[in-house]
A tleap script that builds the chain and sets N, CA, C and O, in Angstrom:
source leaprc.protein.ff14SB
mol = sequence {
  NMET HIE ALA VAL ALA VAL ARG THR THR VAL
  ALA GLU TYR ASP LEU LEU ASP PRO ARG ALA
  PRO ALA SER ALA ILE GLN ALA CYS PHE GLN
  LYS PRO GLU VAL SER TRP ASP ALA SER ALA
  LEU GLU PRO GLY GLU VAL GLU ALA ILE GLN
  ARG ALA THR VAL ARG GLY ALA ALA THR GLN
  THR ILE ASP ILE ILE ARG GLU ASP ARG ALA
  VAL TRP VAL THR TYR SER VAL THR MET ASP
  PHE ASP PHE ASN PRO ASN ALA LEU ASN TYR
  PHE GLY VAL SER ILE GLU ASP ILE ILE VAL
  ARG GLY CYS ARG VAL SER PHE PRO ILE ASP
  GLU ASN ILE VAL ASP LEU VAL GLU GLU LYS
  THR THR THR ARG VAL CTHR
}
set mol.1.N position { -103.916 -54.974 36.872 }
set mol.1.CA position { -104.031 -56.051 35.912 }
set mol.1.C position { -102.641 -56.589 35.597 }
set mol.1.O position { -101.625 -55.952 35.872 }
set mol.2.N position { -102.634 -57.771 35.017 }
set mol.2.CA position { -101.384 -58.435 34.661 }
set mol.2.C position { -101.336 -58.624 33.143 }
set mol.2.O position { -102.356 -58.888 32.506 }
set mol.3.N position { -100.150 -58.486 32.581 }
set mol.3.CA position { -99.959 -58.719 31.143 }
set mol.3.C position { -98.596 -59.342 30.916 }
set mol.3.O position { -97.652 -59.122 31.673 }
set mol.4.N position { -98.521 -60.122 29.858 }
set mol.4.CA position { -97.245 -60.654 29.380 }
set mol.4.C position { -97.017 -60.012 28.022 }
set mol.4.O position { -97.894 -60.033 27.159 }
set mol.5.N position { -95.849 -59.451 27.843 }
set mol.5.CA position { -95.520 -58.791 26.587 }
set mol.5.C position { -94.310 -59.464 25.959 }
set mol.5.O position { -93.337 -59.784 26.642 }
set mol.6.N position { -94.381 -59.672 24.655 }
set mol.6.CA position { -93.259 -60.206 23.893 }
set mol.6.C position { -92.863 -59.130 22.890 }
set mol.6.O position { -93.649 -58.743 22.025 }
set mol.7.N position { -91.640 -58.663 23.023 }
set mol.7.CA position { -91.085 -57.639 22.127 }
set mol.7.C position { -90.122 -58.342 21.174 }
set mol.7.O position { -89.126 -58.919 21.611 }
set mol.8.N position { -90.412 -58.295 19.889 }
set mol.8.CA position { -89.552 -58.910 18.881 }
set mol.8.C position { -88.898 -57.797 18.070 }
set mol.8.O position { -89.569 -56.882 17.594 }
set mol.9.N position { -87.588 -57.889 17.922 }
set mol.9.CA position { -86.828 -56.865 17.223 }
set mol.9.C position { -86.013 -57.491 16.106 }
set mol.9.O position { -85.379 -58.531 16.284 }
set mol.10.N position { -86.042 -56.841 14.958 }
set mol.10.CA position { -85.162 -57.188 13.850 }
set mol.10.C position { -84.189 -56.021 13.731 }
set mol.10.O position { -84.598 -54.888 13.479 }
set mol.11.N position { -82.915 -56.298 13.912 }
set mol.11.CA position { -81.895 -55.254 13.885 }
set mol.11.C position { -80.920 -55.513 12.749 }
set mol.11.O position { -80.521 -56.648 12.490 }
set mol.12.N position { -80.546 -54.431 12.079 }
set mol.12.CA position { -79.547 -54.518 11.021 }
set mol.12.C position { -78.255 -53.878 11.523 }
set mol.12.O position { -78.261 -52.780 12.080 }
set mol.13.N position { -77.166 -54.579 11.315 }
set mol.13.CA position { -75.840 -54.089 11.690 }
set mol.13.C position { -74.970 -54.047 10.453 }
set mol.13.O position { -75.043 -54.931 9.600 }
set mol.14.N position { -74.138 -53.005 10.358 }
set mol.14.CA position { -73.109 -52.978 9.323 }
set mol.14.C position { -72.021 -53.957 9.722 }
set mol.14.O position { -71.591 -53.975 10.875 }
set mol.15.N position { -71.577 -54.763 8.784 }
set mol.15.CA position { -70.452 -55.664 9.001 }
set mol.15.C position { -69.189 -54.882 8.669 }
set mol.15.O position { -68.835 -54.730 7.500 }
set mol.16.N position { -68.515 -54.390 9.696 }
set mol.16.CA position { -67.345 -53.530 9.505 }
set mol.16.C position { -66.116 -54.312 9.074 }
set mol.16.O position { -65.268 -53.792 8.349 }
set mol.17.N position { -66.019 -55.559 9.516 }
set mol.17.CA position { -64.880 -56.397 9.153 }
set mol.17.C position { -65.406 -57.640 8.431 }
set mol.17.O position { -65.727 -58.635 9.080 }
set mol.18.N position { -65.498 -57.597 7.113 }
set mol.18.CA position { -66.066 -58.733 6.391 }
set mol.18.C position { -65.221 -60.001 6.491 }
set mol.18.O position { -65.691 -61.080 6.131 }
set mol.19.N position { -63.984 -59.891 6.974 }
set mol.19.CA position { -63.141 -61.083 7.142 }
set mol.19.C position { -63.341 -61.751 8.498 }
set mol.19.O position { -62.776 -62.813 8.760 }
set mol.20.N position { -64.147 -61.128 9.363 }
set mol.20.CA position { -64.369 -61.705 10.693 }
set mol.20.C position { -65.008 -63.085 10.550 }
set mol.20.O position { -65.915 -63.274 9.740 }
set mol.21.N position { -64.532 -64.046 11.339 }
set mol.21.CA position { -65.118 -65.383 11.249 }
set mol.21.C position { -66.582 -65.378 11.707 }
set mol.21.O position { -66.965 -64.619 12.597 }
set mol.22.N position { -67.379 -66.228 11.089 }
set mol.22.CA position { -68.795 -66.320 11.446 }
set mol.22.C position { -68.977 -66.600 12.928 }
set mol.22.O position { -69.897 -66.071 13.551 }
set mol.23.N position { -68.115 -67.424 13.495 }
set mol.23.CA position { -68.241 -67.752 14.923 }
set mol.23.C position { -68.072 -66.512 15.803 }
set mol.23.O position { -68.742 -66.392 16.829 }
set mol.24.N position { -67.190 -65.593 15.419 }
set mol.24.CA position { -66.993 -64.355 16.196 }
set mol.24.C position { -68.209 -63.450 16.075 }
set mol.24.O position { -68.626 -62.827 17.051 }
set mol.25.N position { -68.773 -63.379 14.885 }
set mol.25.CA position { -69.963 -62.554 14.675 }
set mol.25.C position { -71.140 -63.133 15.455 }
set mol.25.O position { -71.850 -62.405 16.148 }
set mol.26.N position { -71.342 -64.433 15.341 }
set mol.26.CA position { -72.454 -65.076 16.045 }
set mol.26.C position { -72.303 -64.975 17.558 }
set mol.26.O position { -73.302 -64.868 18.270 }
set mol.27.N position { -71.087 -65.006 18.052 }
set mol.27.CA position { -70.857 -64.902 19.493 }
set mol.27.C position { -71.339 -63.559 20.039 }
set mol.27.O position { -71.762 -63.471 21.192 }
set mol.28.N position { -71.276 -62.531 19.223 }
set mol.28.CA position { -71.752 -61.204 19.655 }
set mol.28.C position { -73.250 -61.198 19.942 }
set mol.28.O position { -73.722 -60.427 20.778 }
set mol.29.N position { -73.994 -62.052 19.252 }
set mol.29.CA position { -75.454 -61.968 19.300 }
set mol.29.C position { -76.142 -63.178 19.937 }
set mol.29.O position { -77.365 -63.290 19.858 }
set mol.30.N position { -75.404 -64.068 20.554 }
set mol.30.CA position { -76.007 -65.284 21.082 }
set mol.30.C position { -77.040 -65.025 22.177 }
set mol.30.O position { -78.092 -65.665 22.187 }
set mol.31.N position { -76.764 -64.109 23.089 }
set mol.31.CA position { -77.662 -63.888 24.221 }
set mol.31.C position { -77.836 -62.395 24.478 }
set mol.31.O position { -76.886 -61.722 24.879 }
set mol.32.N position { -79.040 -61.873 24.251 }
set mol.32.CA position { -79.283 -60.464 24.558 }
set mol.32.C position { -79.186 -60.221 26.067 }
set mol.32.O position { -79.634 -61.041 26.868 }
set mol.33.N position { -78.605 -59.101 26.434 }
set mol.33.CA position { -78.567 -58.682 27.831 }
set mol.33.C position { -79.705 -57.691 28.011 }
set mol.33.O position { -79.732 -56.647 27.359 }
set mol.34.N position { -80.651 -58.016 28.900 }
set mol.34.CA position { -81.865 -57.227 29.045 }
set mol.34.C position { -82.013 -56.743 30.479 }
set mol.34.O position { -81.753 -57.480 31.430 }
set mol.35.N position { -82.434 -55.494 30.614 }
set mol.35.CA position { -82.733 -54.954 31.936 }
set mol.35.C position { -83.949 -54.041 31.816 }
set mol.35.O position { -84.284 -53.560 30.734 }
set mol.36.N position { -84.596 -53.818 32.950 }
set mol.36.CA position { -85.724 -52.909 33.006 }
set mol.36.C position { -85.243 -51.636 33.677 }
set mol.36.O position { -84.681 -51.680 34.772 }
set mol.37.N position { -85.463 -50.499 33.023 }
set mol.37.CA position { -84.997 -49.215 33.528 }
set mol.37.C position { -86.188 -48.271 33.683 }
set mol.37.O position { -86.541 -47.548 32.751 }
set mol.38.N position { -86.802 -48.283 34.864 }
set mol.38.CA position { -87.972 -47.441 35.119 }
set mol.38.C position { -87.626 -45.956 35.081 }
set mol.38.O position { -88.513 -45.126 34.883 }
set mol.39.N position { -86.359 -45.607 35.266 }
set mol.39.CA position { -85.972 -44.189 35.237 }
set mol.39.C position { -86.105 -43.596 33.833 }
set mol.39.O position { -86.095 -42.374 33.682 }
set mol.40.N position { -86.228 -44.428 32.818 }
set mol.40.CA position { -86.371 -43.942 31.445 }
set mol.40.C position { -87.826 -43.623 31.090 }
set mol.40.O position { -88.105 -43.126 29.999 }
set mol.41.N position { -88.747 -43.908 32.007 }
set mol.41.CA position { -90.163 -43.708 31.724 }
set mol.41.C position { -90.595 -42.270 31.973 }
set mol.41.O position { -89.999 -41.550 32.775 }
set mol.42.N position { -91.643 -41.873 31.268 }
set mol.42.CA position { -92.286 -40.574 31.471 }
set mol.42.C position { -93.091 -40.637 32.770 }
set mol.42.O position { -93.408 -41.732 33.233 }
set mol.43.N position { -93.429 -39.490 33.372 }
set mol.43.CA position { -94.164 -39.504 34.640 }
set mol.43.C position { -95.452 -40.329 34.621 }
set mol.43.O position { -95.680 -41.100 35.554 }
set mol.44.N position { -96.300 -40.202 33.601 }
set mol.44.CA position { -97.534 -40.992 33.545 }
set mol.44.C position { -97.275 -42.483 33.404 }
set mol.44.O position { -98.048 -43.302 33.902 }
set mol.45.N position { -96.202 -42.831 32.736 }
set mol.45.CA position { -95.857 -44.244 32.561 }
set mol.45.C position { -95.412 -44.865 33.878 }
set mol.45.O position { -95.710 -46.026 34.158 }
set mol.46.N position { -94.705 -44.091 34.675 }
set mol.46.CA position { -94.249 -44.589 35.982 }
set mol.46.C position { -95.448 -44.935 36.855 }
set mol.46.O position { -95.448 -45.972 37.519 }
set mol.47.N position { -96.471 -44.080 36.865 }
set mol.47.CA position { -97.667 -44.337 37.678 }
set mol.47.C position { -98.454 -45.536 37.172 }
set mol.47.O position { -99.099 -46.225 37.962 }
set mol.48.N position { -98.413 -45.796 35.879 }
set mol.48.CA position { -99.204 -46.878 35.300 }
set mol.48.C position { -98.616 -48.257 35.570 }
set mol.48.O position { -99.360 -49.231 35.689 }
set mol.49.N position { -97.298 -48.354 35.669 }
set mol.49.CA position { -96.641 -49.659 35.855 }
set mol.49.C position { -96.373 -49.902 37.333 }
set mol.49.O position { -95.655 -49.137 37.977 }
set mol.50.N position { -96.948 -50.961 37.857 }
set mol.50.CA position { -96.755 -51.297 39.269 }
set mol.50.C position { -95.569 -52.236 39.455 }
set mol.50.O position { -94.873 -52.180 40.469 }
set mol.51.N position { -95.344 -53.102 38.460 }
set mol.51.CA position { -94.232 -54.049 38.515 }
set mol.51.C position { -93.904 -54.470 37.100 }
set mol.51.O position { -94.798 -54.669 36.279 }
set mol.52.N position { -92.607 -54.606 36.814 }
set mol.52.CA position { -92.153 -55.092 35.509 }
set mol.52.C position { -90.983 -56.034 35.751 }
set mol.52.O position { -90.042 -55.706 36.473 }
set mol.53.N position { -91.057 -57.202 35.140 }
set mol.53.CA position { -90.016 -58.204 35.297 }
set mol.53.C position { -89.652 -58.782 33.942 }
set mol.53.O position { -90.525 -59.148 33.155 }
set mol.54.N position { -88.364 -58.861 33.680 }
set mol.54.CA position { -87.901 -59.516 32.451 }
set mol.54.C position { -87.949 -61.012 32.696 }
set mol.54.O position { -87.265 -61.522 33.583 }
set mol.55.N position { -88.748 -61.713 31.920 }
set mol.55.CA position { -88.879 -63.160 32.062 }
set mol.55.C position { -87.795 -63.899 31.291 }
set mol.55.O position { -87.298 -64.931 31.742 }
set mol.56.N position { -87.430 -63.367 30.121 }
set mol.56.CA position { -86.399 -64.035 29.332 }
set mol.56.C position { -86.116 -63.292 28.039 }
set mol.56.O position { -86.869 -62.413 27.620 }
set mol.57.N position { -85.016 -63.669 27.428 }
set mol.57.CA position { -84.621 -63.088 26.145 }
set mol.57.C position { -83.881 -64.147 25.347 }
set mol.57.O position { -83.170 -64.987 25.899 }
set mol.58.N position { -84.064 -64.088 24.041 }
set mol.58.CA position { -83.401 -65.074 23.184 }
set mol.58.C position { -83.197 -64.528 21.777 }
set mol.58.O position { -84.017 -63.769 21.263 }
set mol.59.N position { -82.102 -64.925 21.176 }
set mol.59.CA position { -81.844 -64.612 19.780 }
set mol.59.C position { -82.477 -65.713 18.943 }
set mol.59.O position { -82.270 -66.898 19.200 }
set mol.60.N position { -83.244 -65.315 17.947 }
set mol.60.CA position { -83.919 -66.289 17.098 }
set mol.60.C position { -83.110 -66.586 15.845 }
set mol.60.O position { -82.930 -67.748 15.483 }
set mol.61.N position { -82.617 -65.532 15.174 }
set mol.61.CA position { -81.820 -65.752 13.961 }
set mol.61.C position { -80.674 -64.753 13.883 }
set mol.61.O position { -80.765 -63.627 14.372 }
set mol.62.N position { -79.600 -65.197 13.257 }
set mol.62.CA position { -78.455 -64.343 12.944 }
set mol.62.C position { -78.101 -64.637 11.489 }
set mol.62.O position { -77.639 -65.730 11.161 }
set mol.63.N position { -78.320 -63.654 10.624 }
set mol.63.CA position { -78.025 -63.819 9.201 }
set mol.63.C position { -76.849 -62.930 8.840 }
set mol.63.O position { -76.929 -61.707 8.955 }
set mol.64.N position { -75.768 -63.536 8.407 }
set mol.64.CA position { -74.573 -62.807 7.990 }
set mol.64.C position { -74.578 -62.760 6.466 }
set mol.64.O position { -74.538 -63.798 5.805 }
set mol.65.N position { -74.629 -61.541 5.910 }
set mol.65.CA position { -74.678 -61.368 4.464 }
set mol.65.C position { -73.415 -60.597 4.066 }
set mol.65.O position { -73.408 -59.369 3.986 }
set mol.66.N position { -72.372 -61.347 3.825 }
set mol.66.CA position { -71.059 -60.737 3.583 }
set mol.66.C position { -71.032 -59.849 2.340 }
set mol.66.O position { -70.384 -58.801 2.346 }
set mol.67.N position { -71.729 -60.256 1.270 }
set mol.67.CA position { -71.680 -59.450 0.048 }
set mol.67.C position { -72.338 -58.073 0.236 }
set mol.67.O position { -71.997 -57.125 -0.472 }
set mol.68.N position { -73.268 -57.962 1.177 }
set mol.68.CA position { -73.901 -56.665 1.481 }
set mol.68.C position { -73.271 -56.008 2.712 }
set mol.68.O position { -73.678 -54.923 3.128 }
set mol.69.N position { -72.289 -56.674 3.277 }
set mol.69.CA position { -71.630 -56.194 4.508 }
set mol.69.C position { -72.663 -55.879 5.586 }
set mol.69.O position { -72.670 -54.796 6.172 }
set mol.70.N position { -73.547 -56.870 5.831 }
set mol.70.CA position { -74.628 -56.676 6.794 }
set mol.70.C position { -74.815 -57.913 7.658 }
set mol.70.O position { -74.508 -59.034 7.252 }
set mol.71.N position { -75.322 -57.680 8.850 }
set mol.71.CA position { -75.731 -58.756 9.750 }
set mol.71.C position { -77.143 -58.405 10.215 }
set mol.71.O position { -77.389 -57.309 10.719 }
set mol.72.N position { -78.068 -59.352 10.039 }
set mol.72.CA position { -79.447 -59.172 10.485 }
set mol.72.C position { -79.673 -60.095 11.677 }
set mol.72.O position { -79.394 -61.292 11.610 }
set mol.73.N position { -80.178 -59.530 12.757 }
set mol.73.CA position { -80.404 -60.293 13.984 }
set mol.73.C position { -81.861 -60.124 14.395 }
set mol.73.O position { -82.371 -59.005 14.456 }
set mol.74.N position { -82.523 -61.232 14.674 }
set mol.74.CA position { -83.885 -61.204 15.205 }
set mol.74.C position { -83.830 -61.776 16.614 }
set mol.74.O position { -83.339 -62.884 16.831 }
set mol.75.N position { -84.345 -61.002 17.573 }
set mol.75.CA position { -84.355 -61.469 18.962 }
set mol.75.C position { -85.663 -61.067 19.621 }
set mol.75.O position { -86.363 -60.171 19.147 }
set mol.76.N position { -85.986 -61.740 20.719 }
set mol.76.CA position { -87.224 -61.425 21.432 }
set mol.76.C position { -86.957 -61.333 22.928 }
set mol.76.O position { -86.044 -61.960 23.465 }
set mol.77.N position { -87.788 -60.529 23.577 }
set mol.77.CA position { -87.742 -60.334 25.019 }
set mol.77.C position { -89.151 -60.556 25.542 }
set mol.77.O position { -90.110 -60.021 24.986 }
set mol.78.N position { -89.287 -61.340 26.606 }
set mol.78.CA position { -90.580 -61.578 27.236 }
set mol.78.C position { -90.578 -60.923 28.609 }
set mol.78.O position { -89.647 -61.103 29.395 }
set mol.79.N position { -91.644 -60.152 28.891 }
set mol.79.CA position { -91.740 -59.431 30.154 }
set mol.79.C position { -93.105 -59.642 30.787 }
set mol.79.O position { -94.108 -59.810 30.093 }
set mol.80.N position { -93.128 -59.630 32.118 }
set mol.80.CA position { -94.365 -59.643 32.898 }
set mol.80.C position { -94.597 -58.243 33.439 }
set mol.80.O position { -93.665 -57.584 33.900 }
set mol.81.N position { -95.856 -57.788 33.379 }
set mol.81.CA position { -96.220 -56.473 33.891 }
set mol.81.C position { -97.439 -56.562 34.780 }
set mol.81.O position { -98.383 -57.294 34.482 }
set mol.82.N position { -97.420 -55.827 35.859 }
set mol.82.CA position { -98.624 -55.514 36.602 }
set mol.82.C position { -98.831 -54.029 36.383 }
set mol.82.O position { -97.914 -53.234 36.591 }
set mol.83.N position { -100.021 -53.652 35.968 }
set mol.83.CA position { -100.252 -52.254 35.616 }
set mol.83.C position { -101.649 -51.823 36.027 }
set mol.83.O position { -102.521 -52.647 36.302 }
set mol.84.N position { -101.836 -50.524 36.061 }
set mol.84.CA position { -103.119 -49.921 36.391 }
set mol.84.C position { -103.743 -49.433 35.089 }
set mol.84.O position { -103.281 -48.441 34.525 }
set mol.85.N position { -104.799 -50.116 34.590 }
set mol.85.CA position { -105.390 -49.712 33.315 }
set mol.85.C position { -105.997 -48.314 33.367 }
set mol.85.O position { -106.021 -47.609 32.358 }
set mol.86.N position { -106.487 -47.910 34.539 }
set mol.86.CA position { -107.043 -46.558 34.658 }
set mol.86.C position { -105.945 -45.515 34.457 }
set mol.86.O position { -106.181 -44.483 33.829 }
set mol.87.N position { -104.751 -45.775 34.981 }
set mol.87.CA position { -103.634 -44.845 34.802 }
set mol.87.C position { -103.196 -44.810 33.336 }
set mol.87.O position { -102.856 -43.748 32.814 }
set mol.88.N position { -103.203 -45.974 32.671 }
set mol.88.CA position { -102.870 -45.993 31.239 }
set mol.88.C position { -103.822 -45.087 30.469 }
set mol.88.O position { -103.395 -44.273 29.650 }
set mol.89.N position { -105.120 -45.238 30.741 }
set mol.89.CA position { -106.124 -44.425 30.051 }
set mol.89.C position { -105.987 -42.953 30.415 }
set mol.89.O position { -106.037 -42.086 29.543 }
set mol.90.N position { -105.816 -42.676 31.684 }
set mol.90.CA position { -105.734 -41.295 32.148 }
set mol.90.C position { -104.555 -40.552 31.524 }
set mol.90.O position { -104.690 -39.412 31.079 }
set mol.91.N position { -103.392 -41.218 31.499 }
set mol.91.CA position { -102.198 -40.570 30.975 }
set mol.91.C position { -102.037 -40.759 29.462 }
set mol.91.O position { -101.135 -40.176 28.861 }
set mol.92.N position { -102.898 -41.562 28.848 }
set mol.92.CA position { -102.843 -41.754 27.404 }
set mol.92.C position { -101.598 -42.481 26.937 }
set mol.92.O position { -101.027 -42.149 25.898 }
set mol.93.N position { -101.179 -43.471 27.704 }
set mol.93.CA position { -99.994 -44.248 27.340 }
set mol.93.C position { -100.400 -45.696 27.099 }
set mol.93.O position { -101.482 -46.125 27.499 }
set mol.94.N position { -99.529 -46.432 26.447 }
set mol.94.CA position { -99.796 -47.843 26.181 }
set mol.94.C position { -98.656 -48.688 26.732 }
set mol.94.O position { -97.544 -48.204 26.940 }
set mol.95.N position { -98.955 -49.946 26.959 }
set mol.95.CA position { -97.921 -50.891 27.403 }
set mol.95.C position { -96.794 -50.931 26.372 }
set mol.95.O position { -95.621 -50.989 26.741 }
set mol.96.N position { -97.137 -50.900 25.092 }
set mol.96.CA position { -96.128 -50.949 24.034 }
set mol.96.C position { -95.148 -49.786 24.137 }
set mol.96.O position { -93.936 -49.971 24.025 }
set mol.97.N position { -95.691 -48.566 24.354 }
set mol.97.CA position { -94.825 -47.393 24.501 }
set mol.97.C position { -93.907 -47.529 25.716 }
set mol.97.O position { -92.729 -47.177 25.664 }
set mol.98.N position { -94.457 -48.036 26.788 }
set mol.98.CA position { -93.695 -48.191 28.026 }
set mol.98.C position { -92.568 -49.198 27.832 }
set mol.98.O position { -91.454 -48.982 28.309 }
set mol.99.N position { -92.845 -50.281 27.145 }
set mol.99.CA position { -91.824 -51.302 26.897 }
set mol.99.C position { -90.681 -50.725 26.071 }
set mol.99.O position { -89.513 -50.976 26.367 }
set mol.100.N position { -91.007 -49.961 25.045 }
set mol.100.CA position { -89.963 -49.377 24.197 }
set mol.100.C position { -89.041 -48.488 25.022 }
set mol.100.O position { -87.824 -48.522 24.839 }
set mol.101.N position { -89.607 -47.693 25.930 }
set mol.101.CA position { -88.787 -46.779 26.730 }
set mol.101.C position { -88.038 -47.472 27.868 }
set mol.101.O position { -86.888 -47.136 28.151 }
set mol.102.N position { -88.686 -48.437 28.519 }
set mol.102.CA position { -88.103 -49.006 29.739 }
set mol.102.C position { -87.247 -50.243 29.562 }
set mol.102.O position { -86.429 -50.556 30.428 }
set mol.103.N position { -87.418 -50.947 28.466 }
set mol.103.CA position { -86.681 -52.195 28.250 }
set mol.103.C position { -85.359 -51.890 27.544 }
set mol.103.O position { -85.351 -51.391 26.419 }
set mol.104.N position { -84.269 -52.186 28.196 }
set mol.104.CA position { -82.932 -51.947 27.647 }
set mol.104.C position { -82.335 -53.280 27.194 }
set mol.104.O position { -82.175 -54.206 27.988 }
set mol.105.N position { -82.015 -53.357 25.918 }
set mol.105.CA position { -81.440 -54.573 25.346 }
set mol.105.C position { -80.081 -54.224 24.756 }
set mol.105.O position { -79.937 -53.230 24.043 }
set mol.106.N position { -79.096 -55.045 25.058 }
set mol.106.CA position { -77.777 -54.839 24.464 }
set mol.106.C position { -77.129 -56.197 24.224 }
set mol.106.O position { -77.549 -57.222 24.760 }
set mol.107.N position { -76.103 -56.161 23.409 }
set mol.107.CA position { -75.302 -57.344 23.124 }
set mol.107.C position { -73.853 -56.991 23.428 }
set mol.107.O position { -73.467 -55.828 23.317 }
set mol.108.N position { -73.046 -57.975 23.810 }
set mol.108.CA position { -71.616 -57.699 24.023 }
set mol.108.C position { -70.907 -57.599 22.671 }
set mol.108.O position { -70.146 -58.489 22.291 }
set mol.109.N position { -71.165 -56.515 21.957 }
set mol.109.CA position { -70.718 -56.363 20.575 }
set mol.109.C position { -69.264 -55.901 20.512 }
set mol.109.O position { -68.834 -55.026 21.263 }
set mol.110.N position { -68.542 -56.503 19.615 }
set mol.110.CA position { -67.193 -56.047 19.285 }
set mol.110.C position { -67.363 -54.942 18.241 }
set mol.110.O position { -67.710 -55.221 17.094 }
set mol.111.N position { -67.121 -53.699 18.632 }
set mol.111.CA position { -67.377 -52.563 17.749 }
set mol.111.C position { -66.431 -52.499 16.549 }
set mol.111.O position { -66.594 -51.643 15.679 }
set mol.112.N position { -65.457 -53.385 16.498 }
set mol.112.CA position { -64.602 -53.464 15.316 }
set mol.112.C position { -65.216 -54.364 14.239 }
set mol.112.O position { -64.782 -54.356 13.087 }
set mol.113.N position { -66.232 -55.139 14.633 }
set mol.113.CA position { -66.840 -56.088 13.699 }
set mol.113.C position { -68.169 -55.572 13.163 }
set mol.113.O position { -68.417 -55.648 11.959 }
set mol.114.N position { -69.044 -55.040 14.051 }
set mol.114.CA position { -70.376 -54.609 13.626 }
set mol.114.C position { -70.741 -53.269 14.249 }
set mol.114.O position { -70.171 -52.846 15.254 }
set mol.115.N position { -71.723 -52.612 13.610 }
set mol.115.CA position { -72.232 -51.340 14.105 }
set mol.115.C position { -73.725 -51.291 13.795 }
set mol.115.O position { -74.129 -51.563 12.665 }
set mol.116.N position { -74.550 -50.948 14.786 }
set mol.116.CA position { -76.002 -50.918 14.613 }
set mol.116.C position { -76.419 -49.864 13.593 }
set mol.116.O position { -75.956 -48.724 13.631 }
set mol.117.N position { -77.301 -50.266 12.684 }
set mol.117.CA position { -77.823 -49.362 11.664 }
set mol.117.C position { -79.272 -48.998 11.982 }
set mol.117.O position { -79.625 -47.819 12.019 }
set mol.118.N position { -80.109 -50.012 12.211 }
set mol.118.CA position { -81.539 -49.778 12.365 }
set mol.118.C position { -82.183 -50.931 13.130 }
set mol.118.O position { -81.735 -52.075 13.044 }
set mol.119.N position { -83.249 -50.612 13.886 }
set mol.119.CA position { -84.033 -51.621 14.587 }
set mol.119.C position { -85.507 -51.409 14.274 }
set mol.119.O position { -85.984 -50.276 14.208 }
set mol.120.N position { -86.214 -52.506 14.082 }
set mol.120.CA position { -87.672 -52.467 13.928 }
set mol.120.C position { -88.253 -53.409 14.964 }
set mol.120.O position { -87.923 -54.595 14.998 }
set mol.121.N position { -89.124 -52.870 15.812 }
set mol.121.CA position { -89.650 -53.632 16.936 }
set mol.121.C position { -91.150 -53.769 16.828 }
set mol.121.O position { -91.848 -52.822 16.463 }
set mol.122.N position { -91.647 -54.961 17.149 }
set mol.122.CA position { -93.080 -55.188 17.301 }
set mol.122.C position { -93.310 -55.745 18.696 }
set mol.122.O position { -92.464 -56.455 19.240 }
set mol.123.N position { -94.466 -55.417 19.273 }
set mol.123.CA position { -94.779 -55.871 20.625 }
set mol.123.C position { -96.155 -56.517 20.629 }
set mol.123.O position { -97.106 -55.986 20.056 }
set mol.124.N position { -96.249 -57.662 21.278 }
set mol.124.CA position { -97.522 -58.364 21.439 }
set mol.124.C position { -97.807 -58.457 22.927 }
set mol.124.O position { -96.981 -58.965 23.685 }
set mol.125.N position { -98.965 -57.972 23.353 }
set mol.125.CA position { -99.344 -57.990 24.760 }
set mol.125.C position { -100.540 -58.903 24.942 }
set mol.125.O position { -101.531 -58.796 24.220 }
set mol.126.N position { -100.441 -59.801 25.910 }
set mol.126.CA position { -101.571 -60.710 26.201 }
set mol.126.C position { -101.965 -60.601 27.650 }
set mol.126.O position { -102.891 -61.282 28.091 }
savepdb mol mol.pdb
quit
């Protein structure tokens, strides 16, 4: 079967240098770097996924809150999957779990400006 999954993440970063210009902070988060890493999957997940392709990634919002020394970033990743539903059922795994483990997202972050605190991810599969 085929599915399209959209993974949306809201990430909070500590603003380590509150004097950093907004343009430098925003430059860190303009374009997520996304890759698919099948080696991060559990054995049952590997059998369930026949093909996974990153279709695209985009940053939706970047909120700089200097008084709280925080940066909130919302970004999304769209992926195409071909999978075996029988293997999903047999191994008791879900597309959502597989996406969390196999989808690697990073930003070219300047570690002197921000540091990741927490991420909350939601996934929609169609």
